[in-house]
N, CA, C and O atoms as a Maestro MAE file, in Angstrom:
{
 s_m_m2io_version
 :::
 2.0.0
}

f_m_ct {
 s_m_title
 :::
 protein
 m_atom[288] {
  # First column is atom index #
  i_m_mmod_type
  r_m_x_coord
  r_m_y_coord
  r_m_z_coord
  i_m_residue_number
  s_m_chain_name
  s_m_pdb_residue_name
  s_m_pdb_atom_name
  i_m_atomic_number
  :::
  1 25 42.609 -195.786 112.497 1 A "MET " " N  " 7
  2 3 42.950 -197.080 113.041 1 A "MET " " CA " 6
  3 2 41.739 -198.006 112.954 1 A "MET " " C  " 6
  4 15 40.602 -197.586 113.168 1 A "MET " " O  " 8
  5 25 41.996 -199.230 112.648 2 A "LYS " " N  " 7
  6 3 40.956 -200.226 112.478 2 A "LYS " " CA " 6
  7 2 40.330 -200.595 113.824 2 A "LYS " " C  " 6
  8 15 41.040 -200.807 114.807 2 A "LYS " " O  " 8
  9 25 39.013 -200.670 113.861 3 A "ASN " " N  " 7
  10 3 38.316 -201.038 115.088 3 A "ASN " " CA " 6
  11 2 38.262 -202.557 115.200 3 A "ASN " " C  " 6
  12 15 37.619 -203.227 114.392 3 A "ASN " " O  " 8
  13 25 38.937 -203.087 116.199 4 A "THR " " N  " 7
  14 3 38.944 -204.533 116.404 4 A "THR " " CA " 6
  15 2 38.378 -204.855 117.771 4 A "THR " " C  " 6
  16 15 38.303 -203.982 118.636 4 A "THR " " O  " 8
  17 25 37.985 -206.084 117.972 5 A "ARG " " N  " 7
  18 3 37.482 -206.472 119.278 5 A "ARG " " CA " 6
  19 2 38.606 -206.909 120.200 5 A "ARG " " C  " 6
  20 15 38.367 -207.181 121.377 5 A "ARG " " O  " 8
  21 25 39.817 -206.980 119.693 6 A "TYR " " N  " 7
  22 3 40.990 -207.288 120.503 6 A "TYR " " CA " 6
  23 2 41.820 -206.008 120.644 6 A "TYR " " C  " 6
  24 15 41.850 -205.180 119.733 6 A "TYR " " O  " 8
  25 25 42.481 -205.853 121.769 7 A "SER " " N  " 7
  26 3 43.291 -204.651 121.967 7 A "SER " " CA " 6
  27 2 44.772 -204.975 121.803 7 A "SER " " C  " 6
  28 15 45.606 -204.553 122.605 7 A "SER " " O  " 8
  29 25 45.084 -205.724 120.761 8 A "PHE " " N  " 7
  30 3 46.456 -206.109 120.471 8 A "PHE " " CA " 6
  31 2 46.860 -205.581 119.102 8 A "PHE " " C  " 6
  32 15 46.012 -205.279 118.263 8 A "PHE " " O  " 8
  33 25 48.161 -205.476 118.891 9 A "SER " " N  " 7
  34 3 48.654 -205.060 117.581 9 A "SER " " CA " 6
  35 2 48.502 -206.227 116.602 9 A "SER " " C  " 6
  36 15 48.355 -207.373 117.026 9 A "SER " " O  " 8
  37 25 48.538 -205.948 115.306 10 A "PRO " " N  " 7
  38 3 48.428 -207.033 114.321 10 A "PRO " " CA " 6
  39 2 49.503 -208.113 114.486 10 A "PRO " " C  " 6
  40 15 49.218 -209.296 114.303 10 A "PRO " " O  " 8
  41 25 50.722 -207.724 114.828 11 A "SER " " N  " 7
  42 3 51.766 -208.749 114.998 11 A "SER " " CA " 6
  43 2 51.490 -209.616 116.225 11 A "SER " " C  " 6
  44 15 51.782 -210.812 116.216 11 A "SER " " O  " 8
  45 25 50.932 -209.025 117.275 12 A "GLN " " N  " 7
  46 3 50.575 -209.813 118.452 12 A "GLN " " CA " 6
  47 2 49.421 -210.763 118.134 12 A "GLN " " C  " 6
  48 15 49.400 -211.896 118.614 12 A "GLN " " O  " 8
  49 25 48.463 -210.307 117.328 13 A "LEU " " N  " 7
  50 3 47.352 -211.169 116.936 13 A "LEU " " CA " 6
  51 2 47.833 -212.325 116.069 13 A "LEU " " C  " 6
  52 15 47.361 -213.451 116.218 13 A "LEU " " O  " 8
  53 25 48.772 -212.054 115.163 14 A "GLU " " N  " 7
  54 3 49.311 -213.129 114.324 14 A "GLU " " CA " 6
  55 2 50.021 -214.180 115.169 14 A "GLU " " C  " 6
  56 15 49.870 -215.380 114.940 14 A "GLU " " O  " 8
  57 25 50.797 -213.718 116.147 15 A "ARG " " N  " 7
  58 3 51.508 -214.654 117.029 15 A "ARG " " CA " 6
  59 2 50.521 -215.446 117.876 15 A "ARG " " C  " 6
  60 15 50.702 -216.646 118.084 15 A "ARG " " O  " 8
  61 25 49.479 -214.781 118.365 16 A "SER " " N  " 7
  62 3 48.448 -215.465 119.150 16 A "SER " " CA " 6
  63 2 47.741 -216.522 118.305 16 A "SER " " C  " 6
  64 15 47.461 -217.623 118.778 16 A "SER " " O  " 8
  65 25 47.459 -216.177 117.060 17 A "SER " " N  " 7
  66 3 46.828 -217.131 116.158 17 A "SER " " CA " 6
  67 2 47.712 -218.351 115.945 17 A "SER " " C  " 6
  68 15 47.221 -219.479 115.886 17 A "SER " " O  " 8
  69 25 49.003 -218.126 115.830 18 A "GLU " " N  " 7
  70 3 49.938 -219.238 115.654 18 A "GLU " " CA " 6
  71 2 49.958 -220.145 116.882 18 A "GLU " " C  " 6
  72 15 49.982 -221.369 116.748 18 A "GLU " " O  " 8
  73 25 49.947 -219.560 118.062 19 A "ILE " " N  " 7
  74 3 49.954 -220.349 119.295 19 A "ILE " " CA " 6
  75 2 48.660 -221.142 119.430 19 A "ILE " " C  " 6
  76 15 48.687 -222.320 119.786 19 A "ILE " " O  " 8
  77 25 47.535 -220.506 119.149 20 A "ILE " " N  " 7
  78 3 46.245 -221.197 119.223 20 A "ILE " " CA " 6
  79 2 46.190 -222.329 118.194 20 A "ILE " " C  " 6
  80 15 45.638 -223.392 118.476 20 A "ILE " " O  " 8
  81 25 46.753 -222.109 117.016 21 A "GLY " " N  " 7
  82 3 46.826 -223.168 116.002 21 A "GLY " " CA " 6
  83 2 47.671 -224.336 116.476 21 A "GLY " " C  " 6
  84 15 47.345 -225.490 116.197 21 A "GLY " " O  " 8
  85 25 48.752 -224.053 117.190 22 A "ASN " " N  " 7
  86 3 49.581 -225.129 117.740 22 A "ASN " " CA " 6
  87 2 48.834 -225.931 118.801 22 A "ASN " " C  " 6
  88 15 49.013 -227.145 118.906 22 A "ASN " " O  " 8
  89 25 48.002 -225.260 119.582 23 A "ILE " " N  " 7
  90 3 47.177 -225.965 120.564 23 A "ILE " " CA " 6
  91 2 46.195 -226.885 119.845 23 A "ILE " " C  " 6
  92 15 45.940 -228.001 120.297 23 A "ILE " " O  " 8
  93 25 45.645 -226.417 118.727 24 A "SER " " N  " 7
  94 3 44.738 -227.245 117.932 24 A "SER " " CA " 6
  95 2 45.442 -228.508 117.431 24 A "SER " " C  " 6
  96 15 44.882 -229.603 117.486 24 A "SER " " O  " 8
  97 25 46.656 -228.346 116.949 25 A "VAL " " N  " 7
  98 3 47.429 -229.501 116.469 25 A "VAL " " CA " 6
  99 2 47.740 -230.454 117.618 25 A "VAL " " C  " 6
  100 15 47.712 -231.672 117.438 25 A "VAL " " O  " 8
  101 25 48.034 -229.911 118.793 26 A "ALA " " N  " 7
  102 3 48.329 -230.760 119.950 26 A "ALA " " CA " 6
  103 2 47.113 -231.591 120.350 26 A "ALA " " C  " 6
  104 15 47.248 -232.777 120.649 26 A "ALA " " O  " 8
  105 25 45.929 -230.982 120.358 27 A "TRP " " N  " 7
  106 3 44.718 -231.744 120.663 27 A "TRP " " CA " 6
  107 2 44.497 -232.843 119.634 27 A "TRP " " C  " 6
  108 15 44.131 -233.966 119.979 27 A "TRP " " O  " 8
  109 25 44.719 -232.511 118.379 28 A "PHE " " N  " 7
  110 3 44.527 -233.501 117.323 28 A "PHE " " CA " 6
  111 2 45.511 -234.662 117.476 28 A "PHE " " C  " 6
  112 15 45.129 -235.826 117.361 28 A "PHE " " O  " 8
  113 25 46.763 -234.342 117.733 29 A "ALA " " N  " 7
  114 3 47.784 -235.386 117.859 29 A "ALA " " CA " 6
  115 2 47.552 -236.262 119.087 29 A "ALA " " C  " 6
  116 15 47.699 -237.482 119.016 29 A "ALA " " O  " 8
  117 25 47.194 -235.652 120.202 30 A "SER " " N  " 7
  118 3 47.052 -236.435 121.429 30 A "SER " " CA " 6
  119 2 45.785 -237.271 121.455 30 A "SER " " C  " 6
  120 15 45.783 -238.360 122.029 30 A "SER " " O  " 8
  121 25 44.727 -236.800 120.857 31 A "GLY " " N  " 7
  122 3 43.468 -237.522 120.952 31 A "GLY " " CA " 6
  123 2 43.044 -238.294 119.733 31 A "GLY " " C  " 6
  124 15 42.262 -239.239 119.844 31 A "GLY " " O  " 8
  125 25 43.537 -237.920 118.575 32 A "VAL " " N  " 7
  126 3 43.112 -238.589 117.346 32 A "VAL " " CA " 6
  127 2 44.206 -239.507 116.811 32 A "VAL " " C  " 6
  128 15 43.926 -240.646 116.437 32 A "VAL " " O  " 8
  129 25 45.433 -239.032 116.771 33 A "ILE " " N  " 7
  130 3 46.523 -239.829 116.203 33 A "ILE " " CA " 6
  131 2 47.095 -240.819 117.213 33 A "ILE " " C  " 6
  132 15 47.322 -241.982 116.879 33 A "ILE " " O  " 8
  133 25 47.329 -240.367 118.448 34 A "ALA " " N  " 7
  134 3 47.946 -241.234 119.459 34 A "ALA " " CA " 6
  135 2 47.149 -242.515 119.723 34 A "ALA " " C  " 6
  136 15 47.761 -243.579 119.817 34 A "ALA " " O  " 8
  137 25 45.814 -242.471 119.849 35 A "PRO " " N  " 7
  138 3 45.087 -243.723 120.070 35 A "PRO " " CA " 6
  139 2 45.173 -244.709 118.895 35 A "PRO " " C  " 6
  140 15 44.938 -245.904 119.072 35 A "PRO " " O  " 8
  141 25 45.501 -244.221 117.725 36 A "LEU " " N  " 7
  142 3 45.673 -245.138 116.591 36 A "LEU " " CA " 6
  143 2 47.010 -245.868 116.674 36 A "LEU " " C  " 6
  144 15 47.152 -246.963 116.132 36 A "LEU " " O  " 8
  145 25 47.990 -245.267 117.351 37 A "ILE " " N  " 7
  146 3 49.309 -245.881 117.497 37 A "ILE " " CA " 6
  147 2 49.347 -246.779 118.723 37 A "ILE " " C  " 6
  148 15 49.797 -247.922 118.650 37 A "ILE " " O  " 8
  149 25 48.872 -246.259 119.853 38 A "VAL " " N  " 7
  150 3 48.831 -247.019 121.096 38 A "VAL " " CA " 6
  151 2 47.363 -247.302 121.397 38 A "VAL " " C  " 6
  152 15 46.624 -246.383 121.748 38 A "VAL " " O  " 8
  153 25 46.929 -248.548 121.269 39 A "PRO " " N  " 7
  154 3 45.506 -248.830 121.451 39 A "PRO " " CA " 6
  155 2 45.039 -248.554 122.887 39 A "PRO " " C  " 6
  156 15 45.725 -248.916 123.844 39 A "PRO " " O  " 8
  157 25 43.873 -247.914 123.036 40 A "PRO " " N  " 7
  158 3 43.333 -247.650 124.377 40 A "PRO " " CA " 6
  159 2 42.824 -248.931 125.025 40 A "PRO " " C  " 6
  160 15 42.712 -249.970 124.374 40 A "PRO " " O  " 8
  161 25 42.515 -248.841 126.324 41 A "GLU " " N  " 7
  162 3 42.063 -250.027 127.058 41 A "GLU " " CA " 6
  163 2 40.717 -250.543 126.571 41 A "GLU " " C  " 6
  164 15 40.528 -251.749 126.415 41 A "GLU " " O  " 8
  165 25 39.790 -249.634 126.334 42 A "THR " " N  " 7
  166 3 38.465 -250.048 125.874 42 A "THR " " CA " 6
  167 2 38.070 -249.238 124.645 42 A "THR " " C  " 6
  168 15 38.617 -248.169 124.373 42 A "THR " " O  " 8
  169 25 37.110 -249.779 123.919 43 A "PHE " " N  " 7
  170 3 36.630 -249.087 122.727 43 A "PHE " " CA " 6
  171 2 35.874 -247.814 123.098 43 A "PHE " " C  " 6
  172 15 35.972 -246.809 122.394 43 A "PHE " " O  " 8
  173 25 35.124 -247.849 124.193 44 A "SER " " N  " 7
  174 3 34.400 -246.645 124.614 44 A "SER " " CA " 6
  175 2 35.369 -245.541 125.027 44 A "SER " " C  " 6
  176 15 35.097 -244.362 124.798 44 A "SER " " O  " 8
  177 25 36.491 -245.912 125.630 45 A "ASN " " N  " 7
  178 3 37.518 -244.935 125.975 45 A "ASN " " CA " 6
  179 2 38.091 -244.309 124.707 45 A "ASN " " C  " 6
  180 15 38.346 -243.106 124.658 45 A "ASN " " O  " 8
  181 25 38.290 -245.128 123.693 46 A "PHE " " N  " 7
  182 3 38.774 -244.627 122.400 46 A "PHE " " CA " 6
  183 2 37.786 -243.645 121.788 46 A "PHE " " C  " 6
  184 15 38.175 -242.569 121.332 46 A "PHE " " O  " 8
  185 25 36.506 -244.015 121.777 47 A "LEU " " N  " 7
  186 3 35.499 -243.136 121.186 47 A "LEU " " CA " 6
  187 2 35.392 -241.815 121.935 47 A "LEU " " C  " 6
  188 15 35.287 -240.757 121.314 47 A "LEU " " O  " 8
  189 25 35.418 -241.867 123.265 48 A "PHE " " N  " 7
  190 3 35.338 -240.641 124.056 48 A "PHE " " CA " 6
  191 2 36.546 -239.748 123.776 48 A "PHE " " C  " 6
  192 15 36.392 -238.554 123.517 48 A "PHE " " O  " 8
  193 25 37.730 -240.317 123.827 49 A "SER " " N  " 7
  194 3 38.951 -239.553 123.583 49 A "SER " " CA " 6
  195 2 38.961 -238.974 122.172 49 A "SER " " C  " 6
  196 15 39.314 -237.812 121.972 49 A "SER " " O  " 8
  197 25 38.577 -239.781 121.208 50 A "PHE " " N  " 7
  198 3 38.530 -239.343 119.818 50 A "PHE " " CA " 6
  199 2 37.552 -238.191 119.644 50 A "PHE " " C  " 6
  200 15 37.882 -237.186 119.014 50 A "PHE " " O  " 8
  201 25 36.356 -238.327 120.196 51 A "GLY " " N  " 7
  202 3 35.329 -237.301 120.047 51 A "GLY " " CA " 6
  203 2 35.702 -235.985 120.708 51 A "GLY " " C  " 6
  204 15 35.595 -234.922 120.097 51 A "GLY " " O  " 8
  205 25 36.139 -236.058 121.956 52 A "VAL " " N  " 7
  206 3 36.502 -234.837 122.680 52 A "VAL " " CA " 6
  207 2 37.674 -234.136 121.999 52 A "VAL " " C  " 6
  208 15 37.659 -232.917 121.827 52 A "VAL " " O  " 8
  209 25 38.672 -234.894 121.619 53 A "SER " " N  " 7
  210 3 39.852 -234.297 120.998 53 A "SER " " CA " 6
  211 2 39.531 -233.693 119.637 53 A "SER " " C  " 6
  212 15 40.061 -232.639 119.283 53 A "SER " " O  " 8
  213 25 38.685 -234.340 118.889 54 A "LEU " " N  " 7
  214 3 38.295 -233.805 117.591 54 A "LEU " " CA " 6
  215 2 37.521 -232.493 117.748 54 A "LEU " " C  " 6
  216 15 37.768 -231.535 117.015 54 A "LEU " " O  " 8
  217 25 36.605 -232.447 118.683 55 A "VAL " " N  " 7
  218 3 35.834 -231.228 118.935 55 A "VAL " " CA " 6
  219 2 36.751 -230.107 119.403 55 A "VAL " " C  " 6
  220 15 36.653 -228.986 118.902 55 A "VAL " " O  " 8
  221 25 37.639 -230.384 120.353 56 A "MET " " N  " 7
  222 3 38.555 -229.362 120.858 56 A "MET " " CA " 6
  223 2 39.495 -228.871 119.755 56 A "MET " " C  " 6
  224 15 39.772 -227.676 119.661 56 A "MET " " O  " 8
  225 25 39.976 -229.780 118.936 57 A "SER " " N  " 7
  226 3 40.867 -229.407 117.840 57 A "SER " " CA " 6
  227 2 40.164 -228.480 116.858 57 A "SER " " C  " 6
  228 15 40.743 -227.484 116.423 57 A "SER " " O  " 8
  229 25 38.940 -228.793 116.513 58 A "ILE " " N  " 7
  230 3 38.172 -227.962 115.576 58 A "ILE " " CA " 6
  231 2 37.871 -226.598 116.194 58 A "ILE " " C  " 6
  232 15 37.954 -225.577 115.511 58 A "ILE " " O  " 8
  233 25 37.520 -226.573 117.491 59 A "MET " " N  " 7
  234 3 37.236 -225.297 118.153 59 A "MET " " CA " 6
  235 2 38.468 -224.393 118.165 59 A "MET " " C  " 6
  236 15 38.362 -223.206 117.857 59 A "MET " " O  " 8
  237 25 39.634 -224.937 118.515 60 A "PHE " " N  " 7
  238 3 40.843 -224.128 118.534 60 A "PHE " " CA " 6
  239 2 41.243 -223.702 117.124 60 A "PHE " " C  " 6
  240 15 41.770 -222.604 116.944 60 A "PHE " " O  " 8
  241 25 41.003 -224.545 116.127 61 A "PHE " " N  " 7
  242 3 41.308 -224.186 114.748 61 A "PHE " " CA " 6
  243 2 40.453 -223.003 114.290 61 A "PHE " " C  " 6
  244 15 40.962 -222.062 113.682 61 A "PHE " " O  " 8
  245 25 39.164 -223.056 114.582 62 A "ILE " " N  " 7
  246 3 38.266 -221.962 114.198 62 A "ILE " " CA " 6
  247 2 38.652 -220.677 114.923 62 A "ILE " " C  " 6
  248 15 38.644 -219.601 114.325 62 A "ILE " " O  " 8
  249 25 38.990 -220.782 116.204 63 A "TRP " " N  " 7
  250 3 39.419 -219.613 116.969 63 A "TRP " " CA " 6
  251 2 40.696 -219.021 116.374 63 A "TRP " " C  " 6
  252 15 40.827 -217.803 116.256 63 A "TRP " " O  " 8
  253 25 41.636 -219.894 116.000 64 A "SER " " N  " 7
  254 3 42.890 -219.442 115.401 64 A "SER " " CA " 6
  255 2 42.638 -218.684 114.102 64 A "SER " " C  " 6
  256 15 43.246 -217.642 113.861 64 A "SER " " O  " 8
  257 25 41.754 -219.200 113.278 65 A "ILE " " N  " 7
  258 3 41.416 -218.550 112.008 65 A "ILE " " CA " 6
  259 2 40.758 -217.190 112.254 65 A "ILE " " C  " 6
  260 15 41.059 -216.222 111.557 65 A "ILE " " O  " 8
  261 25 39.868 -217.114 113.235 66 A "SER " " N  " 7
  262 3 39.189 -215.841 113.504 66 A "SER " " CA " 6
  263 2 40.179 -214.790 114.029 66 A "SER " " C  " 6
  264 15 40.066 -213.614 113.683 66 A "SER " " O  " 8
  265 25 41.139 -215.199 114.854 67 A "VAL " " N  " 7
  266 3 42.155 -214.253 115.350 67 A "VAL " " CA " 6
  267 2 43.060 -213.813 114.189 67 A "VAL " " C  " 6
  268 15 43.439 -212.645 114.109 67 A "VAL " " O  " 8
  269 25 43.403 -214.740 113.300 68 A "ALA " " N  " 7
  270 3 44.242 -214.389 112.154 68 A "ALA " " CA " 6
  271 2 43.523 -213.412 111.223 68 A "ALA " " C  " 6
  272 15 44.147 -212.496 110.686 68 A "ALA " " O  " 8
  273 25 42.232 -213.599 111.031 69 A "LYS " " N  " 7
  274 3 41.468 -212.660 110.198 69 A "LYS " " CA " 6
  275 2 41.432 -211.275 110.830 69 A "LYS " " C  " 6
  276 15 41.475 -210.264 110.129 69 A "LYS " " O  " 8
  277 25 41.355 -211.235 112.150 70 A "GLU " " N  " 7
  278 3 41.305 -209.974 112.875 70 A "GLU " " CA " 6
  279 2 42.636 -209.223 112.722 70 A "GLU " " C  " 6
  280 15 42.660 -207.992 112.756 70 A "GLU " " O  " 8
  281 25 43.721 -209.946 112.557 71 A "ALA " " N  " 7
  282 3 45.053 -209.323 112.436 71 A "ALA " " CA " 6
  283 2 45.234 -208.647 111.074 71 A "ALA " " C  " 6
  284 15 46.038 -207.723 110.955 71 A "ALA " " O  " 8
  285 25 44.530 -209.074 110.082 72 A "LYS " " N  " 7
  286 3 44.686 -208.528 108.722 72 A "LYS " " CA " 6
  287 2 43.974 -207.216 108.568 72 A "LYS " " C  " 6
  288 15 44.003 -206.621 107.491 72 A "LYS " " O  " 8
  :::
 }
 m_bond[287] {
  # First column is bond index #
  i_m_from
  i_m_to
  i_m_order
  :::
  1 1 2 1
  2 2 3 1
  3 3 4 2
  4 3 5 1
  5 5 6 1
  6 6 7 1
  7 7 8 2
  8 7 9 1
  9 9 10 1
  10 10 11 1
  11 11 12 2
  12 11 13 1
  13 13 14 1
  14 14 15 1
  15 15 16 2
  16 15 17 1
  17 17 18 1
  18 18 19 1
  19 19 20 2
  20 19 21 1
  21 21 22 1
  22 22 23 1
  23 23 24 2
  24 23 25 1
  25 25 26 1
  26 26 27 1
  27 27 28 2
  28 27 29 1
  29 29 30 1
  30 30 31 1
  31 31 32 2
  32 31 33 1
  33 33 34 1
  34 34 35 1
  35 35 36 2
  36 35 37 1
  37 37 38 1
  38 38 39 1
  39 39 40 2
  40 39 41 1
  41 41 42 1
  42 42 43 1
  43 43 44 2
  44 43 45 1
  45 45 46 1
  46 46 47 1
  47 47 48 2
  48 47 49 1
  49 49 50 1
  50 50 51 1
  51 51 52 2
  52 51 53 1
  53 53 54 1
  54 54 55 1
  55 55 56 2
  56 55 57 1
  57 57 58 1
  58 58 59 1
  59 59 60 2
  60 59 61 1
  61 61 62 1
  62 62 63 1
  63 63 64 2
  64 63 65 1
  65 65 66 1
  66 66 67 1
  67 67 68 2
  68 67 69 1
  69 69 70 1
  70 70 71 1
  71 71 72 2
  72 71 73 1
  73 73 74 1
  74 74 75 1
  75 75 76 2
  76 75 77 1
  77 77 78 1
  78 78 79 1
  79 79 80 2
  80 79 81 1
  81 81 82 1
  82 82 83 1
  83 83 84 2
  84 83 85 1
  85 85 86 1
  86 86 87 1
  87 87 88 2
  88 87 89 1
  89 89 90 1
  90 90 91 1
  91 91 92 2
  92 91 93 1
  93 93 94 1
  94 94 95 1
  95 95 96 2
  96 95 97 1
  97 97 98 1
  98 98 99 1
  99 99 100 2
  100 99 101 1
  101 101 102 1
  102 102 103 1
  103 103 104 2
  104 103 105 1
  105 105 106 1
  106 106 107 1
  107 107 108 2
  108 107 109 1
  109 109 110 1
  110 110 111 1
  111 111 112 2
  112 111 113 1
  113 113 114 1
  114 114 115 1
  115 115 116 2
  116 115 117 1
  117 117 118 1
  118 118 119 1
  119 119 120 2
  120 119 121 1
  121 121 122 1
  122 122 123 1
  123 123 124 2
  124 123 125 1
  125 125 126 1
  126 126 127 1
  127 127 128 2
  128 127 129 1
  129 129 130 1
  130 130 131 1
  131 131 132 2
  132 131 133 1
  133 133 134 1
  134 134 135 1
  135 135 136 2
  136 135 137 1
  137 137 138 1
  138 138 139 1
  139 139 140 2
  140 139 141 1
  141 141 142 1
  142 142 143 1
  143 143 144 2
  144 143 145 1
  145 145 146 1
  146 146 147 1
  147 147 148 2
  148 147 149 1
  149 149 150 1
  150 150 151 1
  151 151 152 2
  152 151 153 1
  153 153 154 1
  154 154 155 1
  155 155 156 2
  156 155 157 1
  157 157 158 1
  158 158 159 1
  159 159 160 2
  160 159 161 1
  161 161 162 1
  162 162 163 1
  163 163 164 2
  164 163 165 1
  165 165 166 1
  166 166 167 1
  167 167 168 2
  168 167 169 1
  169 169 170 1
  170 170 171 1
  171 171 172 2
  172 171 173 1
  173 173 174 1
  174 174 175 1
  175 175 176 2
  176 175 177 1
  177 177 178 1
  178 178 179 1
  179 179 180 2
  180 179 181 1
  181 181 182 1
  182 182 183 1
  183 183 184 2
  184 183 185 1
  185 185 186 1
  186 186 187 1
  187 187 188 2
  188 187 189 1
  189 189 190 1
  190 190 191 1
  191 191 192 2
  192 191 193 1
  193 193 194 1
  194 194 195 1
  195 195 196 2
  196 195 197 1
  197 197 198 1
  198 198 199 1
  199 199 200 2
  200 199 201 1
  201 201 202 1
  202 202 203 1
  203 203 204 2
  204 203 205 1
  205 205 206 1
  206 206 207 1
  207 207 208 2
  208 207 209 1
  209 209 210 1
  210 210 211 1
  211 211 212 2
  212 211 213 1
  213 213 214 1
  214 214 215 1
  215 215 216 2
  216 215 217 1
  217 217 218 1
  218 218 219 1
  219 219 220 2
  220 219 221 1
  221 221 222 1
  222 222 223 1
  223 223 224 2
  224 223 225 1
  225 225 226 1
  226 226 227 1
  227 227 228 2
  228 227 229 1
  229 229 230 1
  230 230 231 1
  231 231 232 2
  232 231 233 1
  233 233 234 1
  234 234 235 1
  235 235 236 2
  236 235 237 1
  237 237 238 1
  238 238 239 1
  239 239 240 2
  240 239 241 1
  241 241 242 1
  242 242 243 1
  243 243 244 2
  244 243 245 1
  245 245 246 1
  246 246 247 1
  247 247 248 2
  248 247 249 1
  249 249 250 1
  250 250 251 1
  251 251 252 2
  252 251 253 1
  253 253 254 1
  254 254 255 1
  255 255 256 2
  256 255 257 1
  257 257 258 1
  258 258 259 1
  259 259 260 2
  260 259 261 1
  261 261 262 1
  262 262 263 1
  263 263 264 2
  264 263 265 1
  265 265 266 1
  266 266 267 1
  267 267 268 2
  268 267 269 1
  269 269 270 1
  270 270 271 1
  271 271 272 2
  272 271 273 1
  273 273 274 1
  274 274 275 1
  275 275 276 2
  276 275 277 1
  277 277 278 1
  278 278 279 1
  279 279 280 2
  280 279 281 1
  281 281 282 1
  282 282 283 1
  283 283 284 2
  284 283 285 1
  285 285 286 1
  286 286 287 1
  287 287 288 2
  :::
 }
}
């Protein structure tokens, strides 16, 4: 049996990776795309929201990829 740092089966890891990837997309949509459609109150609010959401989206994306690699 393959030694992994997670104690889940490969199918559970694949599903977890999919859920984490969906969280990444949600952060991207709420913080990066939404402010382009509905303008924020101030420019600094836009920059803060954009920056935080972009960082969170990238972090969840990287986590999703690492969990998916672990499942293989």
